[in-house]
C-alpha positions as CSV (number, residue, x, y, z in Angstrom):
1,P,-8.9,-13.5,-3.0
2,A,-8.7,-10.9,-0.2
3,L,-5.3,-10.0,1.3
4,S,-5.2,-8.6,4.9
5,P,-1.6,-8.0,5.8
6,Q,-0.8,-6.2,9.1
7,L,1.9,-3.6,9.2
8,V,3.4,-2.5,12.5
9,Y,5.6,0.7,12.8
10,D,7.3,0.3,16.2
11,G,10.2,2.7,16.9
12,I,9.6,5.1,14.0
13,P,8.7,8.7,15.1
14,R,5.2,9.7,14.2
15,G,6.5,12.8,12.3
16,D,8.7,10.6,10.1
17,L,5.8,8.2,9.4
18,E,3.6,11.1,8.3
19,Q,6.1,11.9,5.6
20,R,6.0,8.4,4.1
21,E,3.9,6.6,1.6
22,L,3.1,2.9,1.5
23,R,3.3,1.6,-2.1
24,L,1.3,-1.6,-2.8
25,S,1.7,-3.4,-6.1
26,V,-0.4,-6.4,-7.2
27,L,1.3,-8.8,-9.7
28,S,-0.1,-11.8,-11.6
29,E,1.4,-15.3,-11.2
30,E,1.7,-15.9,-15.0
31,G,5.0,-17.6,-15.0
32,F,8.1,-18.3,-13.0
33,W,10.2,-15.6,-14.6
34,E,7.6,-12.9,-15.5
35,N,4.9,-11.4,-13.4
36,I,2.5,-8.9,-14.9
37,L,1.6,-5.7,-13.0
38,L,-2.2,-5.8,-12.4
39,G,-2.3,-2.5,-10.5
40,E,-0.8,-0.4,-7.7
41,V,-1.7,2.2,-5.2
42,G,0.1,4.7,-3.0
43,I,-1.3,5.3,0.5
44,R,0.0,8.4,2.2
45,L,0.4,7.6,5.8
46,R,-0.5,11.2,6.8
47,D,-4.0,10.6,5.5
48,L,-4.6,7.8,7.9
49,D,-5.3,7.9,11.7
50,L,-2.2,5.8,12.7
51,A,-3.6,5.3,16.2
52,Q,-6.5,3.3,14.8
53,E,-6.6,0.1,12.8
54,K,-7.4,0.7,9.1
55,M,-9.4,-1.9,7.2
56,G,-10.8,-1.1,3.8
57,W,-10.5,-1.3,0.1
58,F,-8.1,0.8,-2.0
59,A,-8.6,1.3,-5.8
60,L,-5.7,0.0,-7.8
61,G,-4.4,2.1,-10.7
62,S,-1.7,1.7,-13.3
63,R,1.8,2.8,-12.8
64,G,2.3,6.6,-12.8
65,H,-1.4,7.4,-12.2
66,G,-3.1,8.9,-9.2
67,T,-2.6,7.8,-5.6
68,L,-4.9,7.8,-2.7
């Protein structure tokens, strides 16, 4: 299923935001005590136009591999 969360960064200076990275991890729902990492992605906020809404797909990789 698609996931479309909305993130709002009110009150954080733009220069500070551009130095940050959003880390997104996707986990399975295998069991109550243990979730399996299906993939993750790092999104550098400086690579986005923060004045515009961003909607799109990001490729998930395994831990420790490349980021967007």
